[in-house]
N, C-alpha and C positions, 0 to 999 in steps of 0.2 A: 433778475434773470442772469444766468451764467454768462460770464464774460468771454468764455472760450467756445470753440466748436469741437468737433470730434477729436478724440485723443490721438488717433493714428496720424493726423496731419501734423501735430506738434510734439507728440511723444510724451505728453503729460496731461493730467486732469487739472483744470483750473478750479481751485476751491473758492475763488473770489467771485463776487457778483457785482453787477451795476444795477442801479435802482432808479425808477422813474416815479416821482411823487406828483399827483395831480389833485387839485382842489379848485372847483369852479373852472375858470379859464386860465389858471396859473399852473406852470409845470417847473419842477426842479429835477435835474438829472445828476445823479451822483456816480462818478466813474472812478472813484479812488481805488488804487491797487489793481486796476485792470490794465494790463499791457495793451497799448493801442493796436498792435498788429493782430491781437486776438479779439479785442472788444469791438473793433470796427466792423467785423463780420456780424456780430450780434446786433449792433446799432442799425446797420443797413437792412439786415434780415427782418427786423421788427419795425423798420421805417421811422426810427426815432429821430433821424436827421431831417425828416420831413415835417416834424412838429415844430411849433414855436416855443422853444425852451426859454423860459424867463431867466433861470439861473442855472449855470453849469458849475457844479462842484468838482473841481479838477485837481488831481495830484500834481505836484511840481517837484517831487523829490523821491528818492528811493530809500527804503528802510533796510536794505540788505547790507552785507558785510564788506562789499567792495567799495573803495579800495582799502579802507582803514584796517581790515583784518588780513590783508594779503602781503606776502613778502615782495619787496622791491629792492633793487640794488642800492638806491639812494632815496632820501626823503624827498628830494626834488621830483623824482619820477613818480612818487606816490601823490604828491600835490598836483602834478600834471594830470594824473589819472582822475583825481578828485574833481578837477576843473572840467575834464571831459565828461564825467558822469553828470555833473551839474547841468551842463549844456544839453546832454542827451535827454534828461527829463523835462527840461524847459521846452525843447523841441517837440517832445511828445505832447505836452500841454497845448502847444500851438496847433498841432495836428487835430487834437480834439476840438479846439475852438473853431478851426477852419471847417471841420466836418459838420459840427452841430449848429454853428452860427447862432449862439444864444444871445439874448438881449444883454445879459451880464454874465460874468464868470467870477468865481472866487477860488484862488489857489488855497489849498488847505491840507491838513493831515501830514505835515512833514517835519514838525518841530518836536524833538525830544532830546534829552541830554543823557550822555553816558555817565554812569556814576562809579564810585569806588576807584580802584586802580585802573579802570578802563577809561576814565574821563579824558586822558590825554589823547585818545583816539578821535575825539569829536571833530577836531579841526580837519581831519582827513576824510570825513564822511561825504564831502561833495554835495552839500546842501546849502542853498542860499537862504537868507531870511525870507519870511513871507512878504515883507515890504519890498525887498529887492526883486523877488519873483513877480509880484504884481506889477511893479514899475516896468520891468523888462517886457512882460507880456503885453502890457498896455501899449507900449511903443511898437510892438511887433504886429498887433492885430487891431489897431485903433480904428481901422475902417470896417471892422466886422463886429466887434463887441466891446463892452466896457468892463474893465476890471474893478472888482470890489475888494478892498483891503480889510479882511475880517480878522480881528483880534479876539482874544478870549472874552466871551460873554457879549460880544457885539450882536446886534440884531439887524437883519435885513428884511425889509418888507417888499416882497416880490411884486405885489399888486401896485403899491405906490412907488416902487423903485427908489426907496429911501433907506439910508443906512443910519442906525442909531448906535453911537459909540458907547461902550461901557465906561463907567466911572471908576471901576475897580482898578487898584494899583497893586503891583507885586511888592511884597515886603522886602525882598532882597534884589539887588542888581543881578544881572546874569553872571558876572564874575564872582560875586559873593556866593551865589547859589552853587556854582560849579566847585568853588573852593570847599563849601560845606559837604557836598555829597561825595567828593573825592576822598574824604577821610573815612567813609563808612566801609565796613567789611561786606563781602558778598554772602548771600544766604548759605552757600554750600561750604564755606571756609572751614567750619568746625564739624563737618560730617565725619562719621566713621563707618566704613563699609568692609565687608569680608571679601577680599580679592578672590577667594576660592570660588565665589559664585559667578565670576566673570565668564567662564567657559560656557555654562548653561545659559546665561543671559544672551551671549553673542549668538549661540546656536538658535535660540528662539527668535531673537531679533532678525537674524538673517532670513528665516522662513517668511517673516512678514515683509521684509524688504523684497524678496524674490516674488512673493505673491502679488505685490503691487506692480513690479516690473512686468510680470506676465499679463496682468490685467490691462495695462496701458500699452502693451506690445513694445516695451522699451528694451533695446539691446545695445550694449556699449562695450568697447574694448578697454575702456578706462578702468584702472584699478582704483578703488576707494580705500585709502589708508586712514584709520582712526588711531591717534597716538596721544598718550599722556606721558608724563615723565617716568611712569613705572611700567607701562603696558602698551602694546600696539597690536593691531590686527588688520588684515587686508581682506577685501571682498570684491567681487565683481558680479556681472550678470551671467557668468558662465558656470554657475553652480559651485563656486568656491568661496569659503570663508576660513581664514586660518590665522593663528597667532604668529607674529613675526618679531624679530628683534627691534627694539626701539630705534636703534641706530642703523638699521639696514638701508643700504643704497637701493633706491627705487628706479625701476625702468619705466620710461614713458610709454604710453600716456598714463598719468596718474593724477589724482587729487589727494593731497595729504591734509588732514584736519587735525590740528593740535588742540587739545582740550584739557582743562583741569581734571585731575584724576577723580576727585570727588564728584564733579559734575558729570563725568563719563558714567559713573555708577548710576546717577540719577537718570540720565538720558536713556540708558539701556533698560531701565526699569519701566519707563513709559511716562505718559503725559501727567499722571498724578504726581510725579516727582519733578520732571522737567521735560521739555520738548525741544527737538532739534531746531524747529523753526523759530521758537522764541529765543533760544540760545544764539542763533545766528543773527537775528535782528538786534539783540542786545550786545553784539560784538564779543561774545564769550568764546567764539571759535576762531582759530587762526588758520589760514589757508596757504598752501603752496600748490599751484596748479601748473602742470607742464604737459602739453602746451597750454598756453593761457587762453583756453576756449571754454565757453559756458555751455553746458549740456543741461537744459531745463529738466529733462526727465530724470537725470541722475539725482538732482537736488530734491525733486519731488519724492522720489523713492526713499531718499534719506530720511524724510519725515516719518517714515514707517519703520525705521530701524530701531525697534524697541520690543521687549519681550511681552 
């Protein structure tokens, strides 16, 4: 079931879902990628919090670009933001556990590594290890539920409430793996595109962007600036999209997104080549946001900015 309610309340359409699995008397609820403030409405409307949930699969980390892809004055400020994000998602997991009151819960779906020249950003993602997240949550909700530390290929029997650990081992240590993937090129590094096509691509992409904004009734005064080292354009929800100088001074409010020029071509062509959401999750986009406020609808419409 969809994790959000009507678009007009939140200014965006939620494309993620939560799922309830039932077999016999056992129930597993998966809430991964569902913001609590949205999903809690769905949970209560469907009375899921009144069921006896045996295992809650709950996210403990965010896969977005903040703060590793945002500009900060100092590295210390970025680390402070990363720690704040880590606590934010841990607190969200606690809210889920307190609402659902499952017999057991398992933090999951938060571990991935950034590769190639992006690997140095990993430490700023604001994501604890699964073990640290499970330990913290166990201490916080010990009177409500029991945390299960699931690693790759582990098996948990809901009926017997027993955990079977996998005997598989990784061939490389974490540091060895990061060192290996940091040397690899990115898929778009050797692309060649015709810059003469950018004007038509932007015009077609902007129509799709505006169609989605109108569909979800999203209006914003924020200018969205997309910039590579060779090209820049600016758009908003007031019916304007125009090419601008790469070095142009911007007036607030704005969100500037810096992107590799080859990747920009792929993104404007559409999901068969690249998609904004995947590029964002993979930390391929760099942001400057003034003021530093998050508009959910704006980023949702960005996903439709392609020809």
